[in-house]
N, C-alpha and C positions, 0 to 999 in steps of 0.2 A: 881464357876468363875463367875466374873462380866460379864456383856456384853460388855463393853469396852475393858477389858483385852482379852475376847474370840475374838474379832474383830482383836485385835493386833496379837495375835497369829495365827490366819487364815491369816492375810495378811503377816505375815513373811513365812509361810509354803507356800503360794501362789507364794511369791518372790523366794524362793529358788528352787521351783518345775518349774518355768519359765524359770531360767536359770541355771540348774544343773551344767554346765561346764564352766561359764563364767568367774570364776576366778580360776581356778584348779591351774594355775601356781603362783598367790599370796598366796595360802592358807598356805603353809606349806614353811619353810624355806630350801633352797637347801645348803647344806654343803658340798657334795661331788660329783664327776662325777655320781657316780651309782644313785644318788638322782635326778640329773638332767636329765638323761635318763630316769628313772621313770616317771619323771612329764611330759615329752614331750610323753611318750608312753600312759598315761592316757589321753592326748587330741588327740591322734590319733584317727580318724573316717574314714575308708577307704570308698572309693565310692561304690555306689549300682551297681552290675554288672548283666549284663544278665545271666541266667542258663547256666552253661557250660564253662563260660568264665574262663580261668585259673589265672586271677590276674597278678601282675607284681611286680618288684621291682623297686625301685626309691631312688636315692640318692641325698641328698642335702648338699652343703657346706654353714655353716652360721656361724656367729661370734656374739658374746654378748658384751655389755659394762658392765661396773662393777655394774651397776643397774639393768642388767637381760634382758635389752631390746635389740634387735636385732641391731647389728651395720651392716649399708650398707645393701645391697640387697642380699638376700639368692639366690643361684645359684645351678640349677640342674645340677649335674655332671654325672648322669648314669640313663638310664631306660632301663630295661631288654627288654622288647618288645615294641619299640614305634609304635603306631598305633592309632586307634579310641579311645582308652581308656587312653591314656597317658595324653590328656588334663584334664581328670576327676582326675587322679592321681596328677597332678601338683596343680590343685585347692584344693584337699584335703590336700596336704602337706601344701600349704601356709594359707589354713585355720586352720591347726593345730598350726602352728608357731603363727598365730595373735591370737589363742583361748589361748594360752599357756604364751605368753609373755606380759609384763615383768615376768620374773621369780623373785622369792624372794630370792635373793643369800644373803648369808651370807658376811660380811665385808671381810674375807680371801677369800671366795670363788669368790667374784667379783674382787678381785685383781689378783687373780690366773688365770681367764679365760678371763679377759678382752683383746678383740681384738684377741684371739687366734681362730684360724678356727677349727670348728667340723665339722666332715663329719658323717651325720646322715642316716642312711640307713632304709626305711620304706620297708618291705617285706610283701606283700600281695598275694603272690602266694597261690592259692588253688587247691586242688587235684581235678580232673575231675571226677564227680561221674558216667558219662556216660561209661567212660573207664572200662573194665572188668580187674578183678585182674589176673594177670599172674601166672599160675600154674607152679611150677617149680618141675617137676616129678623127676628129678636127685637128688633133695635133700631130699626128702622122703624117708623114709626106709621102707619096708613091711617084713614081715616074715609070712611064711605059713606053 
């Protein structure tokens, strides 16, 4: 491999590593709702939480235009436990939408979803590792 070609390959690898999810929404064509939700799920990066924090659910209402860009302003419609972490979750949801849009809709998908509201639920509830498992003695059978 020539030095110039090697330099180009290294530059391309470095560019793809520097922005691994910069164009997640634009890479594949979205042809149905399942692919729409899968593309958004790929972009989701939950916020870092303190150890033992159970996490939360957050729901956002959003619409897209036929080109896959966000139409209007997304609106938070539900938070499972508003508190100190709710701002971090709001920021994570908005970053997800910015990271993933505009989505690469096919022509038919763009016509089908343009202007229609979607309710997207982001569920980041985590089990509490400090909580001991409950023992249910009445469910176990023993024979002697």
